[in-house]
C-alpha positions in Angstrom: 74.2 171.5 -9.6 71.3 173.2 -11.1 69.7 176.5 -9.7 66.7 174.6 -8.5 68.9 172.2 -6.7 71.1 174.8 -5.0 67.5 176.5 -3.9 66.6 172.9 -2.3 70.1 172.6 -0.4 69.9 175.9 0.5 66.3 175.6 2.0 67.2 172.7 3.6 70.2 174.4 5.5 68.5 177.3 6.3 65.7 174.9 7.8 68.2 173.0 9.7 70.0 176.3 11.0 66.3 177.3 11.9 65.9 174.2 14.3 69.4 174.9 15.8 68.6 178.2 16.1 65.4 177.2 18.4 67.4 174.8 20.1 70.1 177.8 20.9 67.0 180.0 21.9 66.1 177.7 24.4 69.6 177.0 26.0 69.8 181.0 25.6 66.5 182.1 27.3 66.5 178.8 29.5 69.9 180.0 31.1 69.0 183.6 31.8 65.4 182.6 33.2 67.3 179.9 35.5 69.5 182.9 36.5 66.4 185.0 37.0 64.2 182.6 39.2 68.2 181.4 41.5 69.1 185.2 42.1 66.4 187.6 40.7 67.6 191.3 40.1 66.7 194.4 38.2 70.4 195.5 38.3 70.9 196.1 34.4 74.8 195.3 35.1 74.1 191.7 36.4 71.5 191.0 34.2 74.1 191.9 31.3 76.1 189.3 33.0 73.1 186.8 32.8 72.6 187.1 29.6 76.6 186.8 28.7 76.8 183.3 30.3 73.4 182.3 28.2 74.9 183.3 25.0 78.4 181.8 25.5 76.2 178.5 26.6 74.0 178.9 23.5 77.1 179.7 21.4 78.7 176.3 22.4 75.6 174.8 21.7 75.5 176.4 18.1 79.2 174.9 16.8 78.3 171.6 18.0 75.1 171.3 16.1 75.9 173.4 13.3 79.3 171.6 12.9 78.1 168.4 13.1 74.5 168.6 11.4 73.7 171.9 9.6 77.1 172.6 7.8 78.0 168.9 8.2 79.4 168.8 4.3 80.9 171.8 4.9 82.9 171.2 8.1 86.5 170.5 8.3 86.8 171.2 12.1 90.3 172.9 11.7 91.9 175.9 12.8 90.5 178.2 10.0 86.9 177.4 10.5 87.2 177.0 14.2 88.8 180.6 14.6 86.0 182.1 12.1 83.4 180.5 14.2 84.8 182.0 17.5 84.8 185.4 15.7 81.2 185.0 14.7 80.5 184.0 18.0 82.0 186.9 19.6 80.2 189.5 17.2 77.2 187.6 17.6 77.3 188.3 21.2 78.6 191.9 20.9 75.5 192.5 18.9 73.1 190.5 21.0 74.5 191.8 24.3 74.1 195.7 23.0 70.6 195.1 21.8 69.9 193.8 24.9 71.7 196.2 27.2 69.8 199.2 25.2 66.6 197.6 25.7 67.0 196.7 29.4 68.5 199.6 30.9 66.2 202.4 30.5 63.2 199.9 31.3 64.8 198.6 34.6 65.9 201.9 35.8 62.8 204.0 34.9 59.8 202.1 35.1 58.6 199.0 37.6 58.1 196.8 34.7 59.0 193.4 36.2 62.9 192.0 35.2 61.7 188.8 34.1 59.3 190.5 31.3 62.2 192.9 30.4 64.7 190.5 30.3 62.7 187.9 28.3 61.4 190.7 25.8 64.8 192.0 25.4 66.4 188.5 24.9 63.8 187.5 22.4 64.6 190.6 20.1 68.2 190.2 20.5 68.3 186.8 19.6 66.4 187.3 16.5 68.6 189.9 15.6 72.0 188.2 16.3 70.9 184.8 14.7 69.9 186.0 11.3 73.5 187.9 11.3 75.0 184.5 12.4 73.4 182.7 9.7 74.8 184.7 7.1 78.3 184.9 8.7 78.4 180.6 8.8 76.8 180.6 5.6 79.0 182.9 3.6 82.3 182.8 5.6 82.8 180.2 8.2 81.3 177.5 6.4 81.9 178.7 2.9 83.8 176.5 0.0 85.2 179.8 -0.9 88.6 180.8 1.0 88.1 184.5 1.5 91.5 184.4 3.9 93.7 182.2 1.7 96.6 181.4 3.6 95.7 183.5 6.8 93.5 181.0 8.4 
């Protein structure tokens, strides 16, 4: 495959990943807002729990769509890829939750800004950062044709 074809394939893959990312964001933000609608809170710990549930559901959605569509030609559905995907998802959840917490905690405890506004702005920022990280991990580690962990996974 020449350089131009590789660039085209990479662009198509990134476009697919971006579309899946938008769907994941809908799941992620939608679940968070559903919790905020059903049980409004200004408690940072409870809001962090809402965020965690939303992230787990968004990562499950990500696994399905990325293995079946975005990285279909590279998806093996084996122990190695599943383990690497789970590790990537755990890192995604940790990074996203850390950013989310760092943004919501001072705003909820020190201001009167509505919780839904604080939660949604923090969610959008954390999703953008964690999703960018996830793309590179999935592209170059989870669904890579190179075997970084030969014989280990």
